[in-house]
C-alpha positions as CSV (number, residue, x, y, z in Angstrom):
1,M,56.9,132.4,94.0
2,R,54.2,134.9,93.3
3,N,55.7,137.1,90.9
4,A,56.6,134.1,89.2
5,S,56.3,134.0,85.8
6,P,53.8,131.2,84.6
7,L,56.1,130.0,82.3
8,L,59.4,129.6,84.4
9,V,57.2,128.0,86.8
10,L,56.0,125.2,83.8
11,S,59.6,125.1,82.7
12,L,60.6,124.2,86.2
13,L,58.3,121.7,86.9
14,F,58.2,119.7,83.7
15,S,62.6,119.6,84.1
16,M,61.9,117.2,86.4
17,S,59.9,114.6,84.0
18,A,61.3,111.9,82.3
19,G,64.4,110.3,82.0
20,A,67.4,111.4,83.6
21,D,68.8,111.7,80.1
22,C,65.9,113.8,79.0
23,V,65.2,117.4,80.0
24,L,62.2,119.3,78.7
25,P,63.4,122.5,77.3
26,A,62.4,125.3,79.8
27,P,59.8,127.3,77.6
28,P,60.8,130.7,76.2
29,S,60.6,133.4,78.9
30,H,59.4,136.5,77.6
31,I,57.1,136.8,74.3
32,P,56.7,140.7,73.1
33,D,53.5,142.0,73.8
34,G,51.7,142.0,70.2
35,H,50.8,146.0,71.4
36,S,54.3,147.2,71.5
37,A,56.1,145.0,70.4
38,N,58.1,145.8,66.5
39,E,59.0,143.8,63.8
40,Q,62.8,143.5,64.7
41,E,60.9,141.8,68.1
42,M,58.1,139.7,66.8
43,K,60.8,138.2,64.5
44,S,63.0,137.3,67.4
45,A,61.0,135.6,68.7
46,M,59.5,133.7,66.2
47,R,63.7,132.8,65.8
48,T,63.2,131.7,69.4
49,L,60.0,130.1,69.4
50,Q,61.5,128.2,66.0
51,Q,64.4,126.8,68.0
52,Y,62.3,125.7,71.1
53,N,60.3,123.8,69.1
54,D,63.3,121.8,68.0
55,D,64.2,121.7,70.7
56,V,61.0,119.8,72.1
57,D,61.6,117.6,68.8
58,E,65.0,116.3,70.4
59,Y,63.1,115.8,73.9
60,M,60.3,113.8,72.3
61,K,63.1,111.6,70.4
62,C,65.3,111.7,73.8
63,I,62.2,109.6,75.3
64,E,61.7,107.9,72.8
65,F,64.9,106.5,72.8
66,E,64.3,106.2,76.6
67,Q,61.6,104.0,77.0
68,R,63.4,101.6,74.5
69,R,65.9,101.4,76.9
70,N,63.1,100.6,79.9
71,V,64.4,103.0,81.8
72,I,60.8,104.7,81.2
73,S,58.0,102.7,81.2
74,F,55.6,103.2,77.7
75,G,53.3,105.7,80.6
76,D,55.6,107.7,81.4
77,K,56.9,108.4,78.2
78,E,53.4,109.4,77.1
79,K,53.2,111.6,80.0
80,D,56.1,113.3,79.6
81,R,55.2,113.4,76.0
82,S,51.4,115.4,76.3
83,T,53.5,117.4,78.6
84,A,56.2,118.6,76.2
85,I,53.1,118.7,73.7
86,D,51.6,121.3,76.0
87,S,53.1,123.4,77.1
88,L,54.1,124.1,73.3
89,A,51.2,124.9,72.5
90,T,50.2,126.7,75.1
91,V,53.8,129.1,74.2
92,V,52.6,129.2,70.3
93,G,49.7,129.8,70.8
94,H,50.2,132.7,73.0
95,F,53.2,134.4,69.9
96,N,50.2,133.6,68.0
97,E,47.7,136.3,69.6
98,Q,50.1,138.4,69.8
99,V,51.1,137.8,66.7
100,R,48.0,138.4,65.5
101,I,47.8,141.8,67.7
102,F,51.2,143.3,66.2
103,K,49.8,142.1,62.5
104,S,46.6,144.0,62.7
105,R,49.0,147.3,64.7
106,H,50.9,147.2,60.5
107,S,47.7,146.7,58.2
């Protein structure tokens, strides 16, 4: 596990959260390096991130529903929601950093 990607480790830890029917989606396994990526790779990563965002939105709807059904507590819902948002923000922040690097190469 020493060489495991931090995103992989996060996805394994977070996939066990929430009710049995709600599974936090795994973050994208690869963010292109802005120093070497081409435009197609960056656009593909953007589409992947958009899908990940949609998947996280669905997850949050699911945990909201599970909390309303009393499958999970309000506190667990809030903890799982926070985990999902933090994971998404981390991945998006890393991608945005790579986009800035990529754009600086092409300006």
